[in-house]
C-alpha positions in Angstrom: -2.0 21.0 187.5 -2.0 21.6 183.7 -1.3 25.1 182.7 -2.8 26.2 179.3 -1.1 28.7 177.1 -2.9 31.6 178.9 -2.6 30.4 182.5 0.3 31.3 184.8 2.0 28.5 186.8 0.6 28.3 190.4 3.1 28.6 193.3 4.5 25.4 194.6 4.5 23.6 191.3 8.0 22.9 189.9 8.9 23.8 186.4 9.9 20.8 184.2 13.6 20.6 183.3 14.3 21.8 179.8 15.2 19.1 177.3 18.9 18.9 176.6 19.9 20.7 173.5 21.7 18.6 170.9 24.9 20.1 169.7 24.6 21.4 166.2 27.1 21.0 163.4 28.7 24.3 162.3 30.7 25.3 159.3 34.4 25.1 159.8 36.0 28.5 160.1 37.6 29.3 156.8 40.3 31.8 156.3 39.2 35.1 154.7 39.6 35.3 150.9 42.7 37.1 149.7 42.1 40.7 148.8 41.3 41.4 145.1 44.3 42.6 143.2 43.3 45.5 140.9 44.1 45.0 137.3 44.2 47.4 134.3 40.7 46.4 133.4 39.5 47.4 136.9 41.2 50.7 136.6 39.6 51.6 133.2 36.2 50.3 134.1 36.0 51.7 137.6 38.3 54.4 138.8 38.6 56.5 135.6 34.8 56.6 134.7 32.7 58.7 137.0 29.4 59.5 135.5 25.8 59.2 136.6 23.6 56.6 135.0 21.2 58.3 132.6 17.7 57.2 133.3 15.5 56.6 130.2 13.1 59.3 129.4 9.6 57.8 129.1 8.1 61.1 127.8 5.1 63.1 128.8 2.6 60.5 127.8 4.0 58.0 130.3 4.1 60.7 133.0 0.4 61.6 132.4 -0.5 57.9 132.6 1.5 57.5 135.8 0.2 60.7 137.6 -3.4 59.9 136.8 -3.1 56.4 138.3 -3.7 54.8 134.9 -7.1 56.6 134.4 -5.8 58.8 131.6 -4.2 57.1 128.7 -3.0 59.6 126.0 -2.3 56.7 123.6 0.8 56.1 121.5 2.6 59.0 119.9 3.9 58.9 116.4 7.4 58.2 117.8 6.1 55.3 119.8 4.5 53.8 116.6 7.8 54.3 114.7 9.7 52.6 117.5 7.3 49.7 117.5 7.6 49.3 113.8 11.4 49.2 114.1 11.2 46.6 116.9 8.9 44.4 114.7 11.4 44.5 111.9 14.2 43.6 114.3 12.3 40.6 115.6 11.8 39.0 112.2 12.4 35.3 112.5 15.7 33.7 111.4 16.0 30.3 110.0 19.1 28.7 111.4 21.7 31.3 112.1 22.6 34.7 110.6 26.2 35.9 110.3 27.3 39.5 110.1 30.9 40.5 109.5 32.1 44.0 110.5 34.8 45.5 108.2 37.0 48.6 108.0 40.4 49.0 106.4 41.1 52.0 108.6 41.5 51.8 112.4 39.9 54.1 114.9 36.6 54.6 113.0 34.4 52.7 115.5 34.2 49.2 114.1 34.4 47.4 117.4 32.1 50.0 119.0 29.5 49.4 116.2 29.8 45.6 116.7 29.0 45.9 120.4 26.3 48.5 119.9 24.5 46.5 117.2 24.9 43.2 119.0 23.6 44.6 122.2 20.6 46.1 120.5 19.8 42.7 118.9 20.3 40.9 122.2 18.2 43.3 124.2 15.2 43.3 121.8 15.2 39.7 120.6 14.6 36.6 122.7 17.3 34.4 121.0 21.0 34.1 121.5 23.4 36.7 120.1 27.2 36.4 120.2 30.1 38.6 118.9 33.4 36.9 117.9 36.7 38.8 117.9 38.6 37.7 114.8 41.1 40.6 115.0 44.7 39.2 114.8 46.1 42.3 116.4 45.0 41.8 120.0 41.4 42.8 119.5 39.6 44.9 122.2 36.1 43.5 121.7 36.1 41.6 125.1 37.0 44.9 126.9 33.6 46.4 125.9 31.6 43.9 128.1 32.0 42.8 131.8 34.8 40.2 132.0 33.4 36.8 133.1 36.1 34.4 131.8 39.7 34.4 130.6 38.8 32.0 127.7 39.5 32.9 124.1 38.7 31.5 120.7 41.7 29.2 121.2 40.4 27.8 124.4 37.0 27.2 122.8 38.6 25.2 120.0 40.7 23.2 122.4 37.6 22.3 124.4 35.6 21.3 121.3 35.3 17.6 122.2 33.6 18.5 125.5 31.0 20.9 124.1 27.7 19.1 124.2 25.3 21.8 125.3 24.9 25.6 125.5 26.2 25.8 129.0 29.5 24.2 127.9 30.0 27.0 125.3 28.8 29.7 127.7 31.8 28.9 130.0 34.0 30.4 127.3 32.0 33.7 126.8 31.4 36.9 128.7 28.0 38.5 128.7 26.9 42.1 128.8 23.8 43.4 130.6 22.0 43.5 127.2 22.6 39.6 127.0 25.1 40.0 124.2 27.8 37.4 124.6 31.4 38.0 123.5 34.1 35.4 122.5 37.5 37.0 123.0 40.4 36.8 120.6 43.8 35.4 121.6 45.9 38.1 123.3 49.2 36.5 122.5 50.3 38.2 119.2 52.0 35.0 118.0 48.9 32.9 118.7 46.4 35.4 117.3 48.4 35.7 114.1 48.1 31.9 113.7 44.3 32.1 113.8 43.6 30.6 110.4 40.6 30.2 108.1 40.2 26.6 109.3 40.2 27.8 112.9 37.5 30.4 112.1 35.3 27.9 110.3 35.6 25.5 113.3 34.5 28.3 115.6 31.5 29.0 113.5 30.7 25.3 113.3 30.4 25.3 117.1 28.6 28.6 117.6 25.9 28.1 114.9 24.4 25.2 116.9 23.6 27.5 119.9 23.4 31.1 118.5 20.9 32.7 116.1 22.9 35.8 115.3 26.7 35.7 115.0 28.7 38.9 114.6 32.4 38.9 113.7 34.6 41.9 114.5 37.3 41.6 111.9 40.8 43.2 111.9 41.8 46.0 109.5 43.8 43.6 107.3 41.5 42.2 104.7 44.2 39.8 103.5 44.5 38.1 106.9 44.3 34.3 106.7 40.9 34.0 108.5 39.2 36.7 106.3 38.5 34.3 103.4 36.5 32.2 105.8 34.8 35.2 107.3 33.6 36.5 103.9 32.6 33.1 102.6 30.5 32.4 105.7 28.9 35.8 106.1 25.3 36.5 105.2 25.9 40.3 105.2 28.5 42.9 106.0 28.5 46.1 108.1 31.2 48.4 106.7 32.2 51.2 109.1 33.5 54.5 107.9 34.2 57.9 109.5 32.7 61.1 108.3 36.0 62.1 106.7 37.6 62.0 103.3 40.2 59.3 104.2 37.6 57.2 106.0 35.2 57.3 103.0 38.0 56.5 100.6 39.0 53.4 102.7 35.4 52.2 102.8 35.0 52.7 99.0 38.3 50.8 98.5 37.0 47.9 100.6 33.8 47.7 98.4 36.0 47.8 95.3 38.2 44.9 96.6 35.1 42.8 97.5 33.6 43.4 94.1 36.8 42.4 92.2 37.4 39.3 94.3 34.1 37.5 93.9 32.1 39.0 96.8 29.8 41.3 94.8 26.8 39.5 96.4 28.0 40.8 99.8 28.5 44.3 98.5 24.8 44.4 97.5 23.9 43.3 101.1 26.3 45.7 102.9 25.0 48.3 105.4 27.4 51.2 105.7 27.7 52.8 109.1 29.1 56.4 109.2 30.4 56.6 112.8 31.2 60.0 114.3 34.1 59.4 116.7 34.6 63.1 117.4 32.2 65.8 118.8 31.0 68.7 116.7 29.5 69.0 113.3 31.4 67.4 110.4 32.5 69.5 107.5 31.6 66.6 105.3 28.2 66.6 103.6 26.8 63.5 105.2 23.8 63.4 102.8 26.1 63.4 99.8 28.3 60.8 101.4 25.2 58.6 102.1 24.0 58.9 98.5 27.5 57.8 97.3 27.3 54.6 99.3 23.6 54.0 98.7 24.4 53.7 95.0 26.3 50.5 95.7 25.0 49.2 99.1 21.7 48.2 100.6 21.5 50.9 103.3 23.4 53.6 105.2 23.1 54.6 108.9 24.8 57.5 110.6 25.7 57.0 114.3 26.2 60.4 116.0 29.0 61.1 118.4 28.3 59.9 121.9 30.5 60.5 125.0 29.8 57.1 126.4 31.0 55.4 123.2 34.1 57.6 123.1 35.2 56.4 126.6 36.5 53.2 124.9 35.3 51.1 127.9 32.3 48.8 128.5 29.2 49.8 126.6 25.9 50.1 128.4 22.9 50.9 126.2 21.3 52.8 129.1 24.1 55.3 129.1 23.8 56.3 125.4 22.1 59.5 124.3 18.6 58.9 122.9 19.7 59.8 119.4 22.5 57.3 119.6 20.4 54.5 120.9 17.8 55.2 118.2 20.5 55.1 115.5 21.5 51.6 116.7 17.8 50.5 116.7 17.5 51.8 113.1 20.7 50.0 112.1 19.4 46.8 113.6 16.2 47.1 111.7 18.1 47.7 108.4 20.2 44.6 109.0 17.2 42.5 110.0 15.4 43.4 106.8 17.7 40.8 105.2 16.7 38.0 107.6 13.7 36.6 105.6 15.7 36.7 102.3 18.6 34.8 103.9 16.3 31.9 104.8 16.1 30.6 101.3 19.7 31.5 100.3 22.8 29.4 100.7 25.4 32.1 101.3 28.0 29.7 102.4 30.4 28.8 99.6 31.6 25.2 99.2 34.9 24.6 101.0 37.2 21.6 101.0 
């Protein structure tokens, strides 16, 4: 007797034998992976930093819109409109690629921090590719400010040049932050980094300009280093970083003097000066007067306030910055981006043979 899905089997009828189950292939048992050996990078990025992630403050307008279920829309505030205008400036189109060199003759003023902050701002607000290159001959720390994804350096990229045919080939040599900013690390062997020459730097840029729209170069403090000639000749603009102190301002002014006297006056005119506050508390320097001093020679000046997250010297996450600091980087990005349209019709690269 046939039994449907809802009928019980009547007594006396034998159940059919179940079909034999074919043996299934299983993955071979693999030995467990060896435990991760902690490194100095793990210690700095993990064990030493204990702070809650700061959630972005959307403001009362967003709260009213959310609580009302979208019925009440208070509209955009004046701050919202100013932010929108800044983002529109940042997203101005670039023809080809745009190269920014970060300079400072004095160490410890926040040059590398500014490089990552500005690069991360560009990468998070634009849809194209942004990369920062560490050209510091003294074991630069740029790569320590983003999550480590590769041990490759500029030297490895150059050695792999014959095999670079697409973006993914180059991406194997870079590490990427949450903001989408990519970083190409410098050589950590002092002997090899010191040998990083102008020709090497030009070869690196020849590779990167095919795949990236914005290329930032974090330079060392030695302006006479071999690669600096190539950095300056290939740059579209400069970001000169100074501290809000007398010695920092004098070093920055001396850098502008050197550039002016060595044939780079066109870069002085397109320089944006960043006054980076590396210490908490109010400065005894008149920042307005200091800004006016640099504005008489350069295109723009931006003050970046002290921020505990930046002072950690570890990986930089834009979400952990204070609102005033993040806004300062957005304003800085807009200032730099104002030069994008002008650079489209300008051949800033000097002839080299």
